[in-house]
N, C-alpha and C positions, 0 to 999 in steps of 0.2 A: 336425494340420491336417485334421480331418475334419468340422468343424462345418457347412459348407455341404452336404455330402453327407448328413449326418444329417437335414437338413430334408426331403430327398426320398427317400432310400433306406432300406430296412430296415422299411418300414411294410407291413402286410398289408391287403389289401382284402377285404371280405366278398364271398363268391361266391354268385351265383344258382344255382339248380338247372339241370341240363343242359337246353338248349333254350329257356330263358327269354330273351326279347328285351328285357326291361327293364334299365335300367342304374341307376335310382335306387332309393331305399328310403324307406319310411314310418318316420320316426325319432321316438322319444319319450324323454324323460328324466324320471325320477321319483326323489324323495328320500323315504326311510323314516327318520324321526327316531329311532325306538327299535327298531331291528332287534336280535334276540337273538343273542348270540355263542355258537356251539357249539364244543365242544372237539375235535370230530372224530367221524366215523362217526355223526353225528346226536345224539351225547350232549351234554346241557347242560353248560355250563362250571361248574366248582366255584364256590360262592358267593364273590362278590368282597368282599374285606375291606381294600382299600386305604384308608389314612387320609386321602389327598388328596381333598378334596371336589370338586376340579376335574379329576381324572384322566380320561384319555381311553381307558383300556384296560379298562374295566369290562365287566359282563355285557351291557350295551346299547351300541349305537353307531349313528351316522348312516351310512346306506348310500345310495350313488348308483347307480341302475340305468339303463342305456341299452338300449333295445329297437329293433332294426332288423328290419323285416318287409317282404317282398315279397308283396303280395297276389295277384300273378299266378302265381308258381311255388311259393309256400308256404315259401320259405327264410326262416329267422328266426334272429336272434342276440340273446342276452341277456347283457349285460356288466355286472358289478357290482363295486363296490369300496368300501372304507371311506373316508368323507369326513373328512379331518383338516386340520390347518393346512398340511400339505405335499401333500395330495391333494384330489381332488374336482373339481367343475366350475368352470371359469374362463371368464368372458365376456370376450373380447378381440377383436382384429380382425386381418386379414391384415397390417396394418402392422407388428404385433409378431411375427407368426409367420413372415413372409416367404413361406411357402407360400400360394399363392392370388393373389399379386401378379403382374401381367403381366411377362414378361421384357423386359429392355432390349436393344436391338440396337446393337452397337458392333463396329466392325472386321469386319463381315460375319459376326458370330456372335451368338447369343442368350445373354444373361446373366440367369440366374434367381436372384432374391434369396433369401438364406438368412435365418434369424432374426437380427436385429441384437443384438449384445452391448452393449446400452445400459447405461451406468453402470459398465462394467467396464474402465475405462482406455482406451477408444477415443478417438481424436482427434476434434475437431470437423471434420466433413467433409460435403460434399454427398452423399456415398454412405455412409449408415450401415450398409448391408448388405454382407456377403460374397456371393459368387456361385458357382453351378455353371454351367458353360459347355457349351452344345451348339451344333451347327450350326443354320443357319436352316431353317425348315420343320418343325422338331420340335414336337410337340404337348405333350409332357410329358417330364420328366427321369426316365430309367431308367438302370440300369447299362449298357445298350447304347447310349444316346444321349449320355451325358456324355462330353465330350472334354477337360475341364479344370476348374479351379476357381481362384478369386481370393479372397485373404484379406487384410484390413487388417493391417498390421504397423508396426513402428517401425524407422527407420534408426539408424545408429550414433550420431547426435547427437540422437536422439529425434524426428526429423521423421517425417511420415507417408509410408509406402511401401506397396506392395502386393506380396505374394508370389503366385506363380502356379505351378500344376502343369499339365502338358499331356501328351497322347497316352497313352491307356490301354494298359497292357502288363502281362500277368500276371507277367512277370519284372522289372517295373520296381523301381527302388530306393526310390521315394518313394510315400507314400500311406497308406491305412488298410485295414481289413478289407473295405471295400466295393469299392475300386478301387485298383490300383497304377498308378503313372505313370512314364513313361520320362524326363520332363524336369522340372526344378524351377528356379525363379528366386527367390532370397530377397528380391528387391526392391532390394538395394543393392550389387550387383556380383558376387554368386556365382550363376552360371548365365546371365548375360547382362547387358544394360544395366540401370541402376536403373529401377525402375518407380514413378514418382511419381504416376500417375493410374490409374484403372480402365481408361481407354482404352489406355494404354500396355501394361497387363497383357494386355488382350484382343488387342492387336496382336502381342504376344510369343507368345501361345498360337496365334494364326492362323499365324504364321511357322513354328512347330514342326509344325503340322498340314500346312502346305504342304511342308515338308521330308519329312515322312512320305509324302505322296502322290507326291512326286518320286522318293523311294527305291523306292517300290512299282512305279512305272512303269518304272524302270531295271531 
């Protein structure tokens, strides 16, 4: 149950040099169609003798290079990798990434869309995304701002339900490497009332947060 968090957490951001006030980057993407493959330590690869005329592991390969430059402070990054059927540049949109879409506000919380698992057995729904949940007023999802997550699931009879996790807790029983959670609801009776809608899941998370606040005040 980590897919929503993977959309927002675990990514590294390029850093400007100390004192730089800029936040953006001059970004360029370049493709080298016949980059030469080296064996290591700058030594050329042994002559390629594969009999497959369409093989993709020969002496030459297509390389994608991404360059990020800050002209103000001089920080620069060059990231390159081999372009294959499984790697390379993909032109898509925030609709399919989830990341970059605005959060939904439900039950006094913000629900940040994760990457939709389209075509992977998900039910037809007005909500194709799973969600990471934060309180209102939050500008971005971080390990410190996330207070829950909501994931589409199936009930015992195959109907659509939503599982939910709530209240970050280092000693929590539920969660992943990014965040452990104190409470879980499987959507159909374990951990609370069945969650038939995203709104119901958001309300369940809000109730767990309110219980936490009440316990802290006591």
